[in-house]
C-alpha positions as protocol buffer text, in pm:
chain_id: "A"
residue {
  index: 1
  type: MET
  ca { x: -340 y: -591 z: 9970 }
}
residue {
  index: 2
  type: ASP
  ca { x: -541 y: -900 z: 10059 }
}
residue {
  index: 3
  type: ASP
  ca { x: -758 y: -842 z: 9755 }
}
residue {
  index: 4
  type: LEU
  ca { x: -460 y: -828 z: 9542 }
}
residue {
  index: 5
  type: ARG
  ca { x: -306 y: -1142 z: 9686 }
}
residue {
  index: 6
  type: ARG
  ca { x: -643 y: -1329 z: 9638 }
}
residue {
  index: 7
  type: ARG
  ca { x: -666 y: -1212 z: 9275 }
}
residue {
  index: 8
  type: PHE
  ca { x: -310 y: -1302 z: 9211 }
}
residue {
  index: 9
  type: GLY
  ca { x: -364 y: -1651 z: 9358 }
}
residue {
  index: 10
  type: ARG
  ca { x: -674 y: -1710 z: 9161 }
}
residue {
  index: 11
  type: LEU
  ca { x: -499 y: -1625 z: 8844 }
}
residue {
  index: 12
  type: VAL
  ca { x: -201 y: -1842 z: 8924 }
}
residue {
  index: 13
  type: MET
  ca { x: -444 y: -2131 z: 8992 }
}
residue {
  index: 14
  type: ALA
  ca { x: -636 y: -2062 z: 8677 }
}
residue {
  index: 15
  type: HIS
  ca { x: -321 y: -2054 z: 8461 }
}
residue {
  index: 16
  type: ARG
  ca { x: -193 y: -2367 z: 8639 }
}
residue {
  index: 17
  type: LYS
  ca { x: -512 y: -2550 z: 8567 }
}
residue {
  index: 18
  type: ARG
  ca { x: -522 y: -2424 z: 8200 }
}
residue {
  index: 19
  type: ALA
  ca { x: -170 y: -2573 z: 8162 }
}
residue {
  index: 20
  type: ALA
  ca { x: -299 y: -2894 z: 8315 }
}
residue {
  index: 21
  type: LEU
  ca { x: -41 y: -2883 z: 8601 }
}
residue {
  index: 22
  type: THR
  ca { x: -68 y: -2996 z: 8963 }
}
residue {
  index: 23
  type: GLN
  ca { x: 47 y: -2780 z: 9231 }
}
residue {
  index: 24
  type: GLU
  ca { x: 339 y: -3017 z: 9265 }
}
residue {
  index: 25
  type: GLU
  ca { x: 442 y: -2976 z: 8903 }
}
residue {
  index: 26
  type: LEU
  ca { x: 415 y: -2598 z: 8916 }
}
residue {
  index: 27
  type: ALA
  ca { x: 617 y: -2603 z: 9232 }
}
residue {
  index: 28
  type: GLU
  ca { x: 888 y: -2813 z: 9078 }
}
residue {
  index: 29
  type: ARG
  ca { x: 899 y: -2600 z: 8754 }
}
residue {
  index: 30
  type: ALA
  ca { x: 917 y: -2284 z: 8950 }
}
residue {
  index: 31
  type: GLY
  ca { x: 1168 y: -2400 z: 9202 }
}
residue {
  index: 32
  type: VAL
  ca { x: 949 y: -2339 z: 9507 }
}
residue {
  index: 33
  type: SER
  ca { x: 777 y: -2563 z: 9746 }
}
residue {
  index: 34
  type: VAL
  ca { x: 428 y: -2702 z: 9710 }
}
residue {
  index: 35
  type: ASP
  ca { x: 322 y: -2522 z: 10032 }
}
residue {
  index: 36
  type: THR
  ca { x: 428 y: -2201 z: 9881 }
}
residue {
  index: 37
  type: ILE
  ca { x: 207 y: -2260 z: 9569 }
}
residue {
  index: 38
  type: SER
  ca { x: -77 y: -2366 z: 9785 }
}
residue {
  index: 39
  type: LYS
  ca { x: -57 y: -2056 z: 10006 }
}
residue {
  index: 40
  type: ILE
  ca { x: -25 y: -1831 z: 9706 }
}
residue {
  index: 41
  type: GLU
  ca { x: -326 y: -1982 z: 9526 }
}
residue {
  index: 42
  type: VAL
  ca { x: -545 y: -1923 z: 9832 }
}
residue {
  index: 43
  type: GLY
  ca { x: -420 y: -1572 z: 9890 }
}
residue {
  index: 44
  type: ALA
  ca { x: -253 y: -1655 z: 10229 }
}
residue {
  index: 45
  type: THR
  ca { x: 83 y: -1519 z: 10111 }
}
residue {
  index: 46
  type: GLY
  ca { x: 213 y: -1292 z: 9853 }
}
residue {
  index: 47
  type: ALA
  ca { x: 518 y: -1329 z: 9622 }
}
residue {
  index: 48
  type: ARG
  ca { x: 826 y: -1103 z: 9550 }
}
residue {
  index: 49
  type: PHE
  ca { x: 910 y: -1016 z: 9189 }
}
residue {
  index: 50
  type: PRO
  ca { x: 1175 y: -1291 z: 9147 }
}
residue {
  index: 51
  type: MET
  ca { x: 928 y: -1560 z: 9255 }
}
residue {
  index: 52
  type: ILE
  ca { x: 655 y: -1403 z: 9032 }
}
residue {
  index: 53
  type: GLU
  ca { x: 895 y: -1430 z: 8733 }
}
residue {
  index: 54
  type: ARG
  ca { x: 967 y: -1784 z: 8814 }
}
residue {
  index: 55
  type: ILE
  ca { x: 602 y: -1884 z: 8840 }
}
residue {
  index: 56
  type: ALA
  ca { x: 513 y: -1697 z: 8522 }
}
residue {
  index: 57
  type: THR
  ca { x: 800 y: -1872 z: 8335 }
}
residue {
  index: 58
  type: ALA
  ca { x: 681 y: -2205 z: 8463 }
}
residue {
  index: 59
  type: LEU
  ca { x: 336 y: -2126 z: 8351 }
}
residue {
  index: 60
  type: ASN
  ca { x: 452 y: -1986 z: 8020 }
}
residue {
  index: 61
  type: VAL
  ca { x: 275 y: -1651 z: 8071 }
}
residue {
  index: 62
  type: ASP
  ca { x: 375 y: -1283 z: 8092 }
}
residue {
  index: 63
  type: PRO
  ca { x: 408 y: -1191 z: 8458 }
}
residue {
  index: 64
  type: ALA
  ca { x: 142 y: -934 z: 8422 }
}
residue {
  index: 65
  type: GLU
  ca { x: -112 y: -1192 z: 8339 }
}
residue {
  index: 66
  type: LEU
  ca { x: -88 y: -1305 z: 8700 }
}
residue {
  index: 67
  type: PHE
  ca { x: -234 y: -974 z: 8818 }
}
residue {
  index: 68
  type: THR
  ca { x: -524 y: -902 z: 8585 }
}
residue {
  index: 69
  type: ALA
  ca { x: -728 y: -1039 z: 8291 }
}
residue {
  index: 70
  type: GLU
  ca { x: -737 y: -761 z: 8040 }
}
residue {
  index: 71
  type: LEU
  ca { x: -954 y: -724 z: 7734 }
}
residue {
  index: 72
  type: PRO
  ca { x: -765 y: -677 z: 7401 }
}
residue {
  index: 73
  type: SER
  ca { x: -872 y: -303 z: 7398 }
}
residue {
  index: 74
  type: GLY
  ca { x: -682 y: -278 z: 7736 }
}
residue {
  index: 75
  type: THR
  ca { x: -962 y: -194 z: 7942 }
}
residue {
  index: 76
  type: LEU
  ca { x: -987 y: -370 z: 8282 }
}
residue {
  index: 77
  type: GLN
  ca { x: -1263 y: -635 z: 8315 }
}
residue {
  index: 78
  type: ARG
  ca { x: -1499 y: -567 z: 8600 }
}
residue {
  index: 79
  type: GLY
  ca { x: -1750 y: -777 z: 8804 }
}
residue {
  index: 80
  type: ALA
  ca { x: -1908 y: -1080 z: 8668 }
}
residue {
  index: 81
  type: PHE
  ca { x: -1716 y: -1061 z: 8336 }
}
residue {
  index: 82
  type: ARG
  ca { x: -1387 y: -1057 z: 8501 }
}
residue {
  index: 83
  type: ASP
  ca { x: -1473 y: -1353 z: 8728 }
}
residue {
  index: 84
  type: LEU
  ca { x: -1605 y: -1552 z: 8430 }
}
residue {
  index: 85
  type: THR
  ca { x: -1274 y: -1472 z: 8247 }
}
residue {
  index: 86
  type: VAL
  ca { x: -1079 y: -1604 z: 8540 }
}
residue {
  index: 87
  type: ARG
  ca { x: -1285 y: -1916 z: 8550 }
}
residue {
  index: 88
  type: LEU
  ca { x: -1246 y: -1981 z: 8185 }
}
residue {
  index: 89
  type: ALA
  ca { x: -872 y: -1939 z: 8195 }
}
residue {
  index: 90
  type: GLY
  ca { x: -863 y: -2244 z: 8408 }
}
residue {
  index: 91
  type: LEU
  ca { x: -1030 y: -2469 z: 8152 }
}
residue {
  index: 92
  type: SER
  ca { x: -858 y: -2702 z: 7912 }
}
residue {
  index: 93
  type: GLU
  ca { x: -870 y: -2645 z: 7537 }
}
residue {
  index: 94
  type: PRO
  ca { x: -1124 y: -2923 z: 7477 }
}
residue {
  index: 95
  type: ASP
  ca { x: -1346 y: -2779 z: 7753 }
}
residue {
  index: 96
  type: LEU
  ca { x: -1326 y: -2442 z: 7603 }
}
residue {
  index: 97
  type: GLN
  ca { x: -1417 y: -2575 z: 7266 }
}
residue {
  index: 98
  type: TRP
  ca { x: -1718 y: -2761 z: 7409 }
}
residue {
  index: 99
  type: LEU
  ca { x: -1824 y: -2453 z: 7599 }
}
residue {
  index: 100
  type: THR
  ca { x: -1801 y: -2239 z: 7281 }
}
residue {
  index: 101
  type: GLY
  ca { x: -2045 y: -2477 z: 7113 }
}
residue {
  index: 102
  type: VAL
  ca { x: -2289 y: -2440 z: 7416 }
}
residue {
  index: 103
  type: ILE
  ca { x: -2263 y: -2066 z: 7400 }
}
residue {
  index: 104
  type: ASP
  ca { x: -2310 y: -2069 z: 7024 }
}
residue {
  index: 105
  type: ALA
  ca { x: -2626 y: -2285 z: 7062 }
}
residue {
  index: 106
  type: ALA
  ca { x: -2756 y: -2069 z: 7338 }
}
residue {
  index: 107
  type: LEU
  ca { x: -2713 y: -1755 z: 7141 }
}
residue {
  index: 108
  type: ARG
  ca { x: -2877 y: -1901 z: 6834 }
}
residue {
  index: 109
  type: ASN
  ca { x: -3178 y: -1998 z: 7036 }
}
residue {
  index: 110
  type: LYS
  ca { x: -3195 y: -1658 z: 7194 }
}
residue {
  index: 111
  type: SER
  ca { x: -3240 y: -1473 z: 6856 }
}
């Protein structure tokens, strides 16, 4: 259960950062305390479905996205790829565009 709480918390944090929200802004949008958001993000506490729905609505994501990062094919990401996906989810659009350029350059040089 602790692993699920931590994964849920990391994904909440990643989506919050992607949306360029502070914990305070997310808490206000979701109608919960900043302390609750903080505890959720570090996996110190879980959340019941009504709160999960409010947090997902505040982040403008489907509630299921707060539990797993899935590939378009529907297969669950594992290991380093999943961890990288969660980290990327927390980046802003300009940062993602920059990183795409870096990856493209690195892959061109590898060929």
